[in-house]
C-alpha positions in Angstrom: -15.2 -0.2 4.0 -17.7 2.5 4.6 -14.9 4.9 5.4 -13.6 4.6 1.9 -16.9 5.9 0.6 -16.9 9.3 2.1 -16.6 8.7 5.9 -13.4 9.3 8.0 -11.0 6.5 7.6 -7.9 5.4 9.5 -6.3 4.7 6.1 -7.5 7.7 4.2 -6.4 10.0 7.0 -2.7 9.1 6.6 -0.4 12.0 5.6 1.0 11.9 2.0 4.5 11.1 3.3 3.1 8.1 5.1 1.6 6.7 1.8 4.8 7.4 -0.3 5.7 4.3 -2.2 8.5 4.9 -4.7 10.0 1.7 -6.0 13.1 1.6 -8.3 14.5 -1.7 -9.7 17.9 -1.2 -11.5 19.6 -3.8 -13.8 18.3 -6.7 -11.7 19.7 -10.1 -12.6 18.7 -13.4 -10.9 20.2 -16.7 -11.7 19.5 -20.3 -10.5 22.5 -22.3 -11.5 22.9 -21.9 -15.3 19.4 -20.5 -15.7 18.9 -16.8 -15.8 15.4 -16.1 -14.4 15.8 -12.3 -14.7 18.2 -10.5 -17.0 19.0 -6.8 -16.2 15.4 -5.8 -15.3 14.6 -2.1 -14.8 11.3 -1.1 -13.3 9.9 2.0 -11.6 6.7 2.4 -9.7 5.4 5.8 -8.5 3.1 6.5 -5.5 -0.5 5.9 -6.4 0.2 3.9 -9.5 -1.3 0.5 -10.4 1.3 -1.2 -12.5 0.7 -4.7 -14.0 3.5 -7.2 -14.8 2.5 -9.7 -17.5 4.2 -12.4 -19.5 3.9 -16.1 -20.5 4.4 -18.8 -18.0 8.1 -18.9 -17.0 8.7 -15.3 -18.0 10.0 -14.3 -14.6 7.1 -12.5 -13.1 7.0 -14.3 -9.7 10.8 -14.3 -9.6 10.7 -10.5 -9.8 8.1 -10.3 -7.1 10.1 -12.6 -4.9 13.2 -10.4 -5.4 11.3 -7.3 -4.5 9.9 -8.9 -1.4 13.1 -10.4 -0.2 12.5 -14.1 -0.8 15.1 -14.3 -3.6 18.5 -12.5 -3.5 19.6 -11.3 -6.9 23.2 -11.7 -8.0 23.3 -8.3 -9.7 21.4 -5.0 -9.6 19.7 -3.0 -6.9 16.2 -2.4 -5.6 15.3 0.9 -3.9 12.2 1.7 -1.9 11.5 5.4 -1.0 15.2 6.1 -1.7 16.6 3.4 0.5 18.3 0.3 -0.9 16.4 -2.9 0.0 18.1 -5.4 -2.3 19.2 -7.8 0.4 16.7 -7.0 3.2 14.7 -9.9 4.7 11.0 -10.3 4.1 10.0 -9.3 7.6 12.0 -6.1 7.4 10.4 -5.2 4.1 7.0 -5.8 5.7 7.8 -3.3 8.4 8.8 -0.6 6.0 5.6 -0.9 4.1 5.7 -3.6 1.5 2.7 -6.0 1.7 1.9 -9.0 -0.5 -0.6 -11.7 -1.5 0.5 -15.0 -2.9 -0.1 -17.1 -6.0 -1.0 -20.0 -3.7 -3.1 -18.9 -0.8 -1.0 -18.7 2.4 -3.6 -18.6 5.1 -4.2 -20.6 8.3 -7.3 -22.8 7.4 -7.9 -23.7 11.1 -8.3 -20.1 12.2 -11.2 -17.7 11.6 -11.2 -14.9 9.1 -10.8 -12.3 11.9 -7.9 -14.2 13.5 -6.0 -14.5 10.2 -6.3 -10.8 9.6 -5.4 -10.0 13.2 -2.0 -11.8 12.7 -1.0 -9.1 10.2 -1.3 -6.4 12.9 1.8 -7.6 14.7 4.0 -5.2 12.7 2.0 -2.3 14.3 2.2 -3.6 17.9 4.3 -1.4 20.1 4.5 -3.6 23.1 6.2 -6.9 24.3 5.2 -9.8 26.5 5.4 -8.0 29.9 3.1 -5.2 28.9 0.7 -7.6 27.2 0.6 -9.8 30.3 -0.5 -6.8 32.4 -2.8 -5.5 29.6 -1.6 -1.9 30.3 -3.4 1.2 29.1 -1.0 1.4 26.1 -1.8 -2.2 25.1 -5.5 -1.6 25.4 -5.3 1.5 23.2 -3.3 -0.5 20.6 -5.8 -3.3 20.6 -8.7 -0.8 20.0 -6.9 0.6 17.0 -6.1 -2.9 15.6 -9.8 -3.8 15.9 -10.9 -0.6 14.3 -8.6 -1.2 11.3 -9.9 -4.8 10.9 -13.5 -3.7 11.1 -13.0 -1.1 8.4 -11.4 -3.8 6.2 -14.1 -6.4 6.8 -16.7 -3.8 6.0 -14.9 -2.7 2.8 -14.3 -6.2 1.6 -17.9 -7.2 2.4 -16.9 -10.0 4.7 -19.2 -9.3 7.7 -21.1 -12.6 7.3 -17.9 -14.7 7.3 -15.8 -12.9 9.9 -16.1 -15.7 12.5 -15.9 -18.6 10.0 -12.9 -20.9 9.7 -10.9 -20.0 6.6 -10.6 -23.7 5.6 -14.4 -23.9 5.2 -14.7 -21.0 2.8 -15.0 -21.2 -1.0 -11.7 -20.4 -2.9 -12.8 -17.0 -4.1 -13.6 -15.8 -0.5 -10.3 -17.1 0.7 -8.6 -14.9 -1.9 -10.6 -12.0 -0.5 -9.4 -12.8 3.1 -5.8 -12.9 1.9 -6.3 -9.4 0.4 -7.7 -8.3 3.7 -4.8 -9.7 5.6 -2.3 -7.9 3.3 -4.2 -4.6 3.7 -4.2 -5.1 7.5 -0.4 -4.5 7.3 -1.3 -1.0 6.1 1.2 -1.4 3.2 2.5 1.6 1.3 3.1 -0.8 -1.6 0.8 -3.7 -2.2 2.0 -6.5 -4.4 -0.6 -8.9 -5.8 0.5 -12.2 -7.3 -2.4 -13.6 -9.5 -5.2 -12.4 -7.2 -7.9 -13.5 -9.8 -6.6 -17.0 -10.4 -9.3 -19.7 -9.9 -12.1 -17.2 -9.4 -15.6 -17.2 -10.9 -16.7 -14.3 -13.1 -18.7 -12.7 -10.2 -15.8 -13.1 -7.8 -13.4 -11.4 -10.3 -15.9 -8.5 -10.7 -15.9 -8.0 -6.9 -12.1 -8.1 -6.7 -11.8 -5.6 -9.6 -14.2 -3.3 -7.7 -12.1 -3.6 -4.5 -8.8 -2.9 -6.2 -10.1 0.0 -8.2 -11.6 1.7 -5.1 -8.4 1.1 -3.2 -6.3 2.7 -5.9 -8.7 5.6 -6.6 -10.0 6.5 -3.2 -7.1 5.5 -1.0 -4.3 6.2 -3.6 -3.0 2.7 -2.8 0.2 1.9 -4.8 0.0 -1.6 -6.4 2.0 -4.0 -8.5 -0.2 -6.7 -10.1 0.8 -9.9 -11.7 -2.1 -11.4 -13.6 -2.9 -13.6 -16.6 -6.4 -12.4 -17.3 -5.7 -9.8 -19.9 -9.2 -8.3 -19.9 -8.7 -7.3 -16.3 -5.1 -6.1 -16.7 -6.0 -3.9 -19.6 -9.0 -2.4 -17.9 -7.5 -1.5 -14.5 -3.8 -0.9 -15.0 -2.3 2.5 -15.6 1.0 1.0 -16.9 1.9 -2.5 -18.1 5.4 -4.1 -18.0 5.9 -7.2 -20.2 8.5 -10.0 -19.4 9.5 -12.8 -21.6 12.2 -15.4 -20.7 13.4 -13.1 -17.9 13.8 -10.0 -20.2 11.6 -6.9 -20.3 10.3 -6.7 -23.8 7.9 -3.8 -23.5 6.5 -1.2 -21.1 3.7 1.4 -21.6 0.0 2.1 -21.4 -2.5 -0.7 -21.9 -3.3 0.6 -25.4 0.4 0.6 -26.3 1.0 -2.9 -25.0 -2.1 -4.4 -26.8 -0.7 -3.3 -30.1 3.0 -4.0 -29.5 4.3 -6.5 -32.1 6.8 -8.2 -29.8 4.1 -8.6 -27.0 1.6 -10.1 -29.5 4.2 -12.5 -30.7 5.3 -13.6 -27.2 1.7 -14.3 -26.2 -0.2 -15.5 -29.3 2.1 -15.6 -32.3 2.5 -13.2 -35.2 -1.1 -13.2 -36.5 -3.0 -12.4 -33.3 -3.6 -9.5 -31.0 -4.1 -9.5 -27.3 
């Protein structure tokens, strides 16, 4: 997105209060029958932070994301976003208040173009209903212009100009991951949650994605929660790392602190190895 590189931007022009993304998770417990997926998890994320959540398979990472984004309803604990409790809000309400997400398994419409997939995310910013849309009133036209400008900025930023009119189903896996990121950003989220955005990517695709995420965080002050298994990426781009193991938070701190934490090393690789 050229605007991210020094030119005026729709996103960058947002007032600080419009970018505020303060998340607080308090004593969150989630159970499935007799299985405790999350046990009294506490987590805080501050505006502008890039926080990674890591842990072995089955640690509860996606369960935590699903609780924050309204897909799972925890039995105990509370979740607050910008001071408002959101524990039992539905996913579409959370999207409207500024929480966007990508998924571990790509959730796009393969029979639609890249542009059409991204345009779907703009519905949360549409201020008109069917009657006004049918008559294509001045307000509708102004909304449509803004939607297109947002998408063009994102397509430029994510370097997707050459695929903008291609069907998503015909794209390589790594590019589909990039489209999914673009659709999440089209929501203009205050908090962006990324569930394994690097999974299945080639080295070159991972390098591109790292570049995009770093620029979003540094130039746009985008607040992000990242779940990822590639430790080299996690340790290089995260400001803070939270470690889960069997539904329990076992450590939290800077990447350097986490890499040398005995309990984290044991959970991942055994007593005699380091991350």
